[in-house]
C-alpha positions, 0 to 999 in steps of 0.5 A: 206182069213181070218183065219176065212175062213179056213176049219178045214176039210181041215187043219186036212187033210193037217197035215196028208199029211205032215206025208207021204210027204214033203211039195210040194208047197211053201207058197207064201206071199206079200213083202209089206204087209206081208200077205200069198197070197198063202197057208193059210191052209197049213200054219195053218197046220204047221207053223213051217213046212212051215216057211221054205217054204214060198216065198216072192213077191214084188207085189202092190195091184193089183199083189196081187188079181192077184195072189190069182185068179189065184193060186186059180183057181182050188180051192173051193172058194165062190162066194162071195169072188171071186166077192169081188176080181174082184170088187176090181180089176175093180176098180183099173183098172178103176183107171189105165183107163180103161173103163167101156165098155171094163172091162169085156173083159180085166179082162177075159184077165188077169184073168183065168175065161171067159167073161161070168163068169165075167160079171155075178159077177160084178156089173151092171155099168161094164156091157156094153149094147149097143142099137140100135137107135129108131125108127121115133116118127111118129106114124104108124096107125094100126102097132105096134111100133118096139121095139129097138133091144138091143145087148150084147156086147160080144167079139168074142170067136176066136180058140185062145182064147177058147185055152188060156181058156183051157190051164193056162198061167202059166203051172205046169213045169213053176211053179214048177220050177220058185218057187222051184228056188226062194225057193233055194235063186235065186232072181227071178222075176215073171209077169215082163211085158215089155213095147211093145207087150205084152211078160211076161217072166216066170222069169226074173233075174234083176242082169243078165238082164235075160228073161227066157221063159220055152216053153211047149206043150201049146206054139206049134204053137206059135213059131214064134210069140213069136221069134219075141216079144222076138226079140224086147225084146233083140233089145229094152232091151239089154235083155239075152233070155233063152228059154228052150222048153220041150215035157211033165212034169216029174222030170227030165226034170224039173231038167234040166230046173233048172240046165240050168236056174242055169248055165245061171244066173251064166254065164256060157251060152252065 
């Protein structure tokens, strides 16, 4: 979003909020471009305040679009802006080797949106339509020729798929713990994906080769699968894996999780 797209009422409302509450969420900025990925209204409302609450993340063009889509998922973003972001992301994925036939399902997998919503916004070249074989050319007297069957490809919505759509991949607990520790100076990375069956820690400390997982209620029922992937991570990359589980969000639980992460990074926890 450019400054031309800022909503003056939102900016004024945030200024009032800063008089009552301290800044709650940090601004996320791309280290590569210097652009604000999330928090432009907050920065405009109080540049001096939010200059101290800024997290710089090393991200490429693809990651920057994904950050914008995920961090602004619950906000009122225009359909045109969402469409521009999804089309740009589709072009990048196509250059990476994703076929047009799989583009809708791949975008629905890595963004917060359903395949139906993605299909509505993408141009026709990414909307795969399968056509049944044409009937025999030989005419049948007095019988209308059957029309080819048109079938629109749509991935099966399994129970796991629906649950993943209802529960965002990053919970409030995970987001606040990681961003606050980064703001406090702990050099953590987000979205660090390892080349095995897809497993992405909530945070990764490169210096300690430490993969951190913060498992809340949304992870229930997936413990065995998660443990198998994390065991592969230990064996293939010699990673230290720290798994922190919690039942529900609270500030006290959040501070305890942050304390355990600090201790693991300092080497006090094996």
